[in-house]
C-alpha positions as CSV (number, residue, x, y, z in Angstrom):
1,M,7.3,20.7,-38.5
2,A,8.9,17.4,-37.3
3,G,9.8,14.9,-40.1
4,A,8.9,11.3,-40.2
5,G,10.3,9.4,-37.2
6,Q,11.4,12.6,-35.5
7,E,10.3,13.9,-32.1
8,P,8.1,17.1,-32.1
9,L,10.1,20.2,-31.2
10,D,9.2,22.8,-28.6
11,E,9.4,26.6,-29.0
12,I,13.2,26.7,-28.6
13,G,13.8,23.8,-31.0
14,A,14.5,21.0,-28.5
15,A,12.8,17.6,-28.7
16,R,9.9,17.4,-26.3
17,P,9.9,14.4,-23.9
18,P,7.2,11.7,-24.4
19,G,5.2,12.8,-21.4
20,A,5.1,16.5,-22.3
21,W,1.4,16.2,-23.3
22,K,0.5,15.3,-19.7
23,V,2.2,18.5,-18.5
24,D,0.4,20.6,-21.1
25,F,-2.9,18.9,-20.1
26,D,-2.3,19.5,-16.4
27,D,-1.7,23.2,-17.1
28,W,-4.9,23.4,-19.1
29,L,-6.9,21.6,-16.4
30,F,-5.5,23.9,-13.7
31,E,-6.7,26.9,-15.7
32,L,-10.2,25.3,-16.2
33,R,-10.6,23.6,-12.7
34,P,-7.9,24.8,-10.3
35,A,-9.0,22.4,-7.6
36,A,-9.0,19.3,-9.9
37,E,-6.3,16.7,-10.5
38,L,-6.2,13.9,-13.1
39,A,-3.8,11.0,-13.1
40,V,-3.4,8.1,-15.6
41,D,-2.9,4.6,-14.1
42,L,-1.3,1.9,-16.2
43,A,-0.5,-1.6,-14.9
44,T,0.2,-5.1,-16.0
45,R,0.1,-8.1,-13.6
46,V,1.4,-11.6,-14.4
47,V,0.0,-14.4,-12.2
48,Y,1.5,-17.9,-12.3
49,R,0.1,-20.9,-10.5
50,P,2.0,-24.0,-11.7
51,A,-0.9,-26.4,-10.8
52,S,-3.3,-24.3,-13.0
53,G,-1.2,-24.2,-16.2
54,P,0.6,-21.3,-18.0
55,P,0.8,-17.8,-16.5
56,G,-2.2,-15.4,-16.9
57,V,-2.2,-11.6,-17.3
58,L,-4.3,-8.8,-16.0
59,S,-3.8,-5.3,-17.5
60,W,-5.6,-2.1,-17.0
61,I,-5.6,1.6,-18.0
62,G,-7.5,3.9,-15.8
63,L,-8.1,7.6,-14.9
64,D,-8.1,9.1,-11.4
65,Y,-10.0,12.4,-11.3
66,V,-10.2,14.2,-8.0
67,E,-11.7,17.6,-7.4
68,E,-12.2,19.6,-4.2
69,L,-15.6,21.2,-4.5
70,T,-16.4,24.6,-2.9
71,F,-19.3,27.0,-2.6
72,G,-19.2,30.3,-4.4
73,D,-17.7,32.0,-1.3
74,G,-14.8,29.5,-1.2
75,R,-16.2,27.3,1.6
76,S,-15.4,23.6,1.1
77,I,-18.2,21.2,0.2
78,G,-16.2,18.0,-0.2
79,T,-14.3,15.8,-2.6
80,L,-15.5,14.3,-5.9
81,L,-13.6,11.1,-7.0
82,L,-14.0,9.4,-10.4
83,Q,-12.0,6.3,-11.3
84,P,-13.1,4.7,-14.6
85,F,-10.9,1.7,-15.6
86,F,-10.6,-0.5,-18.7
87,L,-9.4,-4.0,-17.7
88,L,-8.2,-6.9,-19.8
89,A,-7.9,-10.5,-18.5
90,D,-6.1,-13.2,-20.4
91,G,-6.0,-16.7,-18.9
92,L,-5.7,-15.8,-15.2
93,P,-5.6,-18.9,-12.9
94,M,-8.5,-17.7,-10.9
95,T,-10.5,-15.3,-13.2
96,P,-12.3,-12.5,-11.1
97,L,-16.1,-12.7,-11.2
98,L,-16.5,-9.4,-13.1
99,F,-15.1,-11.2,-16.3
100,D,-17.4,-13.6,-18.2
101,E,-14.6,-15.7,-19.7
102,P,-10.8,-16.3,-19.1
103,Q,-10.1,-14.0,-22.1
104,D,-12.3,-11.0,-21.6
105,W,-12.4,-7.2,-21.1
106,E,-14.5,-5.0,-18.9
107,V,-15.0,-1.3,-18.1
108,Q,-15.2,-0.8,-14.4
109,W,-15.8,2.1,-12.0
110,R,-13.3,1.3,-9.3
111,Y,-14.5,4.2,-7.2
112,V,-17.0,7.0,-8.1
113,S,-18.0,9.0,-5.0
114,L,-18.9,12.3,-3.5
115,D,-17.6,12.8,0.0
116,V,-19.3,15.7,1.6
117,T,-17.0,16.9,4.4
118,R,-18.7,20.3,5.1
119,W,-19.5,19.3,8.7
120,E,-16.3,17.2,9.2
121,H,-15.3,19.4,12.1
122,R,-18.5,18.3,13.9
123,G,-17.8,14.6,13.4
124,L,-20.0,14.1,10.4
125,S,-19.1,13.4,6.7
126,W,-21.5,12.0,4.1
127,L,-20.2,9.6,1.4
128,T,-22.2,8.4,-1.6
129,G,-21.4,6.5,-4.7
130,H,-19.2,3.4,-5.3
131,F,-16.8,3.0,-2.4
132,E,-14.9,0.5,-0.3
133,L,-16.9,-1.2,2.5
134,P,-15.8,-0.2,6.0
135,F,-14.7,-3.5,7.5
136,G,-11.4,-4.5,9.1
137,L,-7.9,-3.4,7.9
138,E,-9.2,-2.0,4.6
139,R,-10.5,1.0,6.6
140,Q,-6.9,1.7,7.7
141,V,-4.8,0.7,4.7
142,D,-5.5,1.3,1.0
143,T,-4.5,-1.8,-1.0
144,N,-6.4,-1.1,-4.2
145,G,-4.4,-1.7,-7.4
146,T,-1.6,-3.5,-5.5
147,L,-0.7,-7.1,-5.0
148,R,-0.8,-6.7,-1.2
149,Q,-4.4,-7.4,-0.1
150,Y,-6.5,-8.1,3.0
151,S,-9.5,-10.3,3.6
152,N,-12.6,-8.3,2.5
153,A,-13.2,-9.6,-1.0
154,R,-13.2,-13.3,0.0
155,N,-14.5,-12.8,3.5
156,L,-17.4,-10.4,2.8
157,G,-18.2,-11.5,-0.8
158,L,-17.4,-8.0,-2.1
159,K,-14.9,-5.3,-1.4
160,A,-16.6,-2.2,-2.8
161,D,-20.3,-1.5,-3.4
162,W,-22.8,1.2,-4.5
163,G,-24.6,3.1,-1.8
164,T,-24.2,5.7,0.9
165,G,-22.7,6.1,4.3
166,L,-21.6,8.4,7.2
167,H,-18.0,8.6,8.5
168,S,-15.6,10.8,10.4
169,E,-13.3,11.0,13.3
170,H,-14.3,13.0,16.4
171,A,-12.8,13.1,20.0
172,G,-10.4,10.3,19.1
173,V,-13.0,8.0,17.7
174,D,-13.1,6.9,14.1
175,Y,-16.3,5.5,12.6
176,H,-17.8,4.6,9.2
177,V,-21.3,3.1,8.7
178,S,-22.7,2.3,5.2
179,L,-25.8,0.9,3.5
180,T,-25.2,-0.4,0.0
181,R,-26.9,-2.3,-2.8
182,G,-25.1,-5.6,-2.4
183,S,-24.3,-5.7,-6.2
184,G,-20.5,-5.1,-6.1
185,N,-18.9,-3.6,-9.1
186,D,-22.1,-3.2,-11.2
187,Y,-25.0,-0.9,-10.3
188,R,-28.0,-3.1,-10.5
189,S,-31.2,-3.8,-8.5
190,A,-32.2,-7.1,-7.0
191,D,-35.1,-7.8,-4.6
192,G,-33.9,-7.8,-1.1
193,S,-30.2,-7.3,-2.0
194,Y,-28.2,-5.1,0.4
195,A,-25.1,-4.8,2.5
196,F,-24.9,-3.0,5.9
197,C,-21.4,-2.4,7.3
198,L,-20.0,-0.7,10.3
199,R,-16.5,-0.1,11.7
200,I,-15.7,1.9,14.8
201,G,-12.3,2.3,16.5
202,N,-9.8,4.8,17.8
203,S,-8.1,7.4,15.7
204,L,-6.4,6.0,12.5
205,T,-3.5,8.4,13.1
206,E,-2.4,6.6,16.4
207,N,0.6,4.3,16.3
208,L,-1.6,1.7,17.9
209,S,-5.0,1.7,16.1
210,Y,-7.7,-0.8,16.5
211,G,-11.4,-1.3,15.7
212,A,-14.4,-3.6,15.6
213,S,-16.5,-4.3,12.5
214,F,-19.9,-5.7,11.7
215,M,-21.6,-6.8,8.4
216,D,-25.0,-8.1,7.6
217,A,-25.8,-8.6,3.9
218,H,-28.0,-10.3,1.3
219,L,-26.0,-10.5,-2.0
220,T,-28.5,-11.6,-4.6
221,G,-27.3,-8.6,-6.7
222,Q,-23.9,-10.2,-7.3
223,D,-22.8,-12.0,-10.4
224,A,-22.8,-15.8,-10.0
225,P,-19.4,-17.5,-10.6
226,G,-18.9,-20.1,-13.3
227,D,-22.1,-21.9,-14.4
228,L,-24.0,-21.2,-11.2
229,Q,-27.4,-19.6,-11.6
230,A,-27.2,-17.6,-8.3
231,F,-24.5,-16.2,-6.0
232,P,-23.6,-18.9,-3.5
233,T,-24.7,-18.4,0.1
234,P,-25.9,-14.8,-0.4
235,D,-26.8,-14.3,3.3
236,R,-23.7,-13.2,5.2
237,T,-23.1,-12.0,8.7
238,R,-19.7,-11.0,10.1
239,F,-18.2,-9.8,13.4
240,G,-14.6,-8.6,13.2
241,I,-11.7,-7.0,15.0
242,D,-8.5,-5.5,13.6
243,C,-5.4,-3.9,14.9
244,R,-2.3,-2.1,13.6
245,W,0.9,-1.2,15.5
246,R,3.3,1.1,13.7
247,R,6.9,2.0,14.4
248,P,9.2,4.2,12.2
249,S,10.4,1.4,10.0
250,F,8.0,-1.6,10.5
251,A,4.4,-2.4,11.4
252,V,2.4,-5.4,12.7
253,L,-1.2,-5.8,11.6
254,G,-3.9,-8.3,12.2
255,E,-7.6,-8.9,11.6
256,A,-10.0,-11.7,12.5
257,S,-13.7,-12.3,11.9
258,F,-16.3,-14.9,12.4
259,G,-19.9,-15.3,11.2
260,S,-22.0,-17.2,8.8
261,N,-22.7,-17.8,5.1
262,G,-26.4,-18.9,5.2
263,D,-26.5,-21.8,7.6
264,E,-22.7,-22.4,7.5
265,D,-20.3,-21.1,10.1
266,V,-17.2,-19.4,8.8
267,W,-14.0,-17.7,10.1
268,S,-11.2,-15.6,8.6
269,A,-7.9,-14.3,9.9
270,L,-4.8,-12.5,8.7
271,F,-1.5,-11.5,10.4
272,E,1.1,-9.3,8.7
273,V,4.6,-8.0,9.5
274,N,6.0,-5.4,7.2
275,R,9.1,-3.2,6.9
276,T,9.7,0.1,5.1
277,S,13.2,1.1,4.0
278,D,14.7,4.3,5.4
279,D,14.0,6.2,2.2
280,E,10.4,4.7,2.1
281,S,11.0,3.3,-1.5
282,V,10.8,-0.4,-0.6
283,L,8.1,-2.2,1.3
284,T,8.5,-5.8,2.2
285,Y,5.8,-7.9,4.0
286,A,5.0,-11.4,5.2
287,Q,1.4,-12.6,5.8
288,I,-0.2,-15.6,7.3
289,V,-3.8,-15.9,6.0
290,G,-6.4,-18.4,7.0
291,Y,-10.1,-19.1,6.6
292,G,-12.5,-21.9,7.1
293,F,-16.1,-23.1,7.1
294,G,-18.0,-25.7,9.1
295,E,-19.5,-28.7,7.5
296,A,-21.4,-31.7,8.8
297,E,-18.2,-33.8,8.9
298,G,-16.2,-31.0,10.6
299,W,-14.3,-27.8,9.7
300,Q,-12.6,-27.3,6.4
301,D,-9.6,-25.0,6.9
302,Y,-7.2,-23.2,4.5
303,Q,-4.0,-21.5,5.5
304,S,-1.4,-19.8,3.3
305,L,1.9,-17.9,3.6
306,R,2.5,-14.8,1.5
307,L,5.8,-13.0,1.0
308,G,5.9,-9.8,-1.0
309,A,7.8,-6.6,-1.8
310,R,7.0,-3.3,-3.6
311,H,9.7,-1.0,-4.9
312,T,8.9,2.6,-5.9
313,L,11.0,3.5,-8.9
314,G,10.9,7.3,-8.9
315,A,7.8,9.5,-8.8
316,S,5.5,7.4,-11.0
317,A,6.5,3.8,-11.4
318,T,6.3,0.8,-9.0
319,I,7.1,-2.8,-9.3
320,G,5.7,-5.5,-7.0
321,V,6.1,-9.2,-6.5
322,E,4.3,-11.7,-4.2
323,W,4.8,-15.4,-3.7
324,S,2.2,-17.5,-1.8
325,R,2.2,-21.0,-0.6
326,D,-0.7,-23.0,0.6
327,I,0.3,-24.7,3.9
328,V,-3.0,-26.2,4.9
329,A,-5.7,-27.2,2.5
330,P,-8.4,-29.9,2.2
331,A,-7.2,-33.0,0.5
332,A,-9.5,-32.5,-2.5
333,A,-8.1,-29.0,-3.1
334,G,-4.4,-29.9,-2.7
335,E,-1.6,-27.5,-1.8
336,G,0.1,-25.2,-4.3
337,D,2.3,-22.2,-5.0
338,A,1.5,-18.9,-6.8
339,L,3.7,-16.1,-8.0
340,A,2.5,-12.6,-9.1
341,I,4.5,-9.8,-10.5
342,Q,3.1,-6.3,-11.3
343,W,4.4,-3.2,-13.0
344,R,2.5,0.0,-12.5
345,Y,2.9,3.5,-13.8
346,R,0.9,6.5,-12.6
347,F,1.4,10.0,-14.0
């Protein structure tokens, strides 16, 4: 028996490493569910915007449970994905809508879905649950849990939603169409609330991949920000295009959309150049991001520059940093800088 302050010993008397419990758990899970995997996701993000005061912190601990489901005869049904997360916000410069106060905590289902791929070879898969909306670059690149982001959250009013959809790739054509509740992170009902999204393009595996997207939504199921009684301009329509050109060590990506928020015309665009190191451990990127909306006195436009890097430290840990600078902003908003640093550990 280990004494006070001592590491527990394994069968041959050597001290067990701190993560040994996860190895034991994985062995137990494999015996119970051979097609299942469980990962723990820990992260801390520090965000500093000098014009908004001292730095704020966002931390989370989450679980990623993935299982390949099969019939009794071994034929594949599809994939079950469960991602419960506990998040803690402390004084972020721009507190996300899912938090009620600058200092708050929430339990969130990042993704919870069943992807039935039984007929994938015929160009048909069925996805249901809480999943990412199929629009723009988010269909091609998974940015969840990272500092590097694209335009869906601000542009569409939500990034993931509860609902159902069909997707697949067949004869070189990739498509995803979804109908969801329009409530975002929380599963709730609201009269007339919905989001319809569609993206269609060529194969995502091509070095040059491109697509067109459409969204029509009524977002009364969303949480209202601040002291507002209702979500602002819940009626949204978007038409978008996106493109990604990949080479062995770098890529160029872009997306643009236009549409309306209620009676207001809006536009959004993003352009990115990124480079991956030869050993694929370091990703660096530069983005130009812009969006705007039309008013009676003319267009109000925003543009910003983002520079970022992500370094993979071994098999489990990553550290990322992103600096952004507002280069065009309405006089009332003013221009400013922001710096974000994130440490993440998955095992």
